[in-house]
C-alpha positions as CSV (number, residue, x, y, z in Angstrom):
1,M,11.3,-14.3,-8.7
2,V,11.5,-10.6,-9.4
3,Y,12.3,-9.9,-5.9
4,A,14.7,-13.1,-5.7
5,E,16.6,-11.5,-8.6
6,S,16.4,-7.8,-7.1
7,L,14.9,-6.8,-10.3
8,S,13.0,-3.4,-10.5
9,N,11.7,-3.5,-14.1
10,F,8.2,-4.4,-13.0
11,R,5.0,-2.4,-12.4
12,V,3.1,-2.2,-8.9
13,V,0.1,-0.4,-7.7
14,N,0.0,0.7,-4.1
15,A,-2.9,2.7,-2.5
16,F,-3.8,4.0,1.1
17,V,-7.1,4.1,2.5
18,V,-7.7,7.2,4.4
19,N,-10.3,8.2,6.5
20,S,-12.1,11.9,7.0
21,H,-9.6,12.3,10.1
22,G,-6.6,11.9,7.8
23,K,-6.0,8.3,9.4
24,I,-4.5,5.6,7.0
25,W,-5.6,2.0,7.2
26,I,-2.4,0.0,7.6
27,P,-2.6,-3.6,7.7
28,R,-0.1,-6.2,9.0
29,R,0.7,-9.0,6.6
30,S,0.0,-12.6,7.6
31,A,2.7,-14.9,8.7
32,N,2.4,-17.0,5.8
33,K,3.7,-14.4,3.5
34,A,7.0,-15.2,1.6
35,L,8.2,-11.7,1.6
36,Y,7.8,-9.2,4.6
37,P,5.7,-11.6,7.1
38,L,4.3,-10.2,9.8
39,S,5.1,-6.7,8.5
40,L,3.3,-3.5,8.4
41,D,2.0,-2.9,4.5
42,M,0.1,-0.4,2.3
43,S,-3.5,-0.7,2.5
44,I,-3.5,-2.0,-1.2
45,G,-0.7,-3.3,-3.2
46,G,0.2,-5.8,-6.1
47,H,1.8,-6.2,-9.4
48,V,0.2,-5.1,-12.7
49,E,0.0,-8.2,-14.7
50,S,0.8,-8.4,-18.3
51,G,-1.5,-6.6,-20.5
52,E,-3.3,-4.7,-17.7
53,N,-3.0,-1.0,-16.9
54,Y,-2.6,0.7,-13.5
55,A,-6.2,1.3,-13.0
56,D,-7.3,-2.2,-13.7
57,A,-4.7,-3.6,-11.5
58,L,-6.0,-1.3,-8.6
59,A,-9.6,-2.4,-8.9
60,R,-8.3,-5.9,-9.0
61,E,-6.0,-5.6,-6.0
62,A,-8.5,-3.8,-4.1
63,H,-11.3,-6.4,-4.5
64,E,-8.8,-9.2,-3.7
65,E,-7.4,-7.6,-0.6
66,L,-10.1,-5.3,0.9
67,N,-13.3,-6.5,-0.9
68,I,-14.1,-2.9,-2.2
69,N,-14.5,-1.3,-5.5
70,P,-12.3,1.8,-5.7
71,D,-14.7,3.6,-8.1
72,E,-17.3,3.7,-5.3
73,F,-15.0,6.0,-3.4
74,A,-13.2,9.0,-3.7
75,T,-10.1,7.6,-5.5
76,H,-7.2,9.8,-6.8
77,L,-3.7,9.1,-8.0
78,L,-1.2,10.5,-5.8
79,G,1.5,10.1,-8.1
80,H,4.0,7.8,-10.4
81,L,7.2,6.8,-8.9
82,R,10.2,4.9,-10.6
83,P,13.1,2.9,-9.2
84,K,15.4,5.9,-9.6
85,D,12.9,7.7,-7.2
86,G,14.2,5.2,-4.4
87,V,11.2,2.9,-4.7
88,S,11.3,-1.0,-5.6
89,S,9.6,-0.7,-8.9
90,F,7.6,1.6,-11.5
91,M,4.5,2.4,-9.5
92,N,1.2,4.4,-9.5
93,V,0.4,5.2,-5.8
94,Y,-3.5,6.1,-5.2
95,E,-5.4,7.2,-2.2
96,I,-9.2,6.0,-1.6
97,Q,-10.9,8.0,0.9
98,T,-13.5,6.5,3.0
99,D,-14.5,6.0,6.6
100,K,-15.9,2.5,5.7
101,L,-13.4,-0.1,7.3
102,P,-12.4,-2.6,4.6
103,D,-13.5,-6.4,5.0
104,F,-9.9,-7.5,4.5
105,N,-8.8,-10.8,3.2
106,R,-7.5,-12.8,6.0
107,N,-5.1,-14.9,3.9
108,D,-3.2,-11.3,3.3
109,F,-3.5,-9.7,6.6
110,F,-4.6,-10.3,10.1
111,E,-4.7,-7.1,11.7
112,Y,-4.7,-3.5,10.9
113,F,-4.1,0.0,12.6
114,M,-5.9,3.5,11.8
115,L,-2.6,5.7,11.9
116,T,-1.7,9.1,11.1
117,P,1.5,9.6,8.9
118,R,3.3,10.8,12.1
119,E,2.1,7.8,13.9
120,L,3.1,5.3,11.3
121,I,6.5,7.0,11.0
122,E,7.3,6.7,14.7
123,L,6.1,3.1,15.0
124,I,8.5,2.3,12.1
125,D,11.2,4.3,13.4
126,S,10.7,2.5,16.9
127,G,11.6,-0.8,15.2
128,E,8.2,-2.2,13.8
129,K,8.7,-4.3,10.9
130,A,7.3,-2.9,7.5
131,K,7.6,-3.0,3.9
132,S,10.5,-1.5,2.8
133,D,8.7,1.1,0.5
134,L,5.8,1.9,2.9
135,I,7.8,4.6,5.0
136,K,9.1,6.0,1.7
137,L,5.6,6.5,0.2
138,I,4.3,7.9,3.5
139,K,7.1,10.4,3.5
140,H,6.9,11.4,-0.2
141,F,3.1,11.8,-0.2
142,Y,2.2,12.7,3.0
143,V,5.4,14.8,4.4
144,D,3.3,18.0,4.3
145,E,1.3,16.5,7.1
146,L,4.1,15.9,9.5
């Protein structure tokens, strides 16, 4: 509903799973997704529910989508963005550092890639479908690596 009405006054969490080589775990969304089917996505993403804080939403989404507990890995906040920053909503963006490949939810994603920020940007620039905030977040938080 918030997307259908082009609302931006809602909260989300996004996270990137990054390995020791600086490669980011980037999944492709399932074909059954109502929004952005078959598109590249953040490693983890979801809405913050009413009464929930960002950290709790991250833990819930990480468990639902990747079957991981972010508290078991080096996890840190990359930053907080708002719609005036050019993104779709109010969001906290995290990084989870691990060399362990996630056991991802097959209802959410059907394949994944391990990509450097540059490789991801080149893939999207070449026409690969992606969620609209993905390239914005990569450029905002990983631009120094380019």
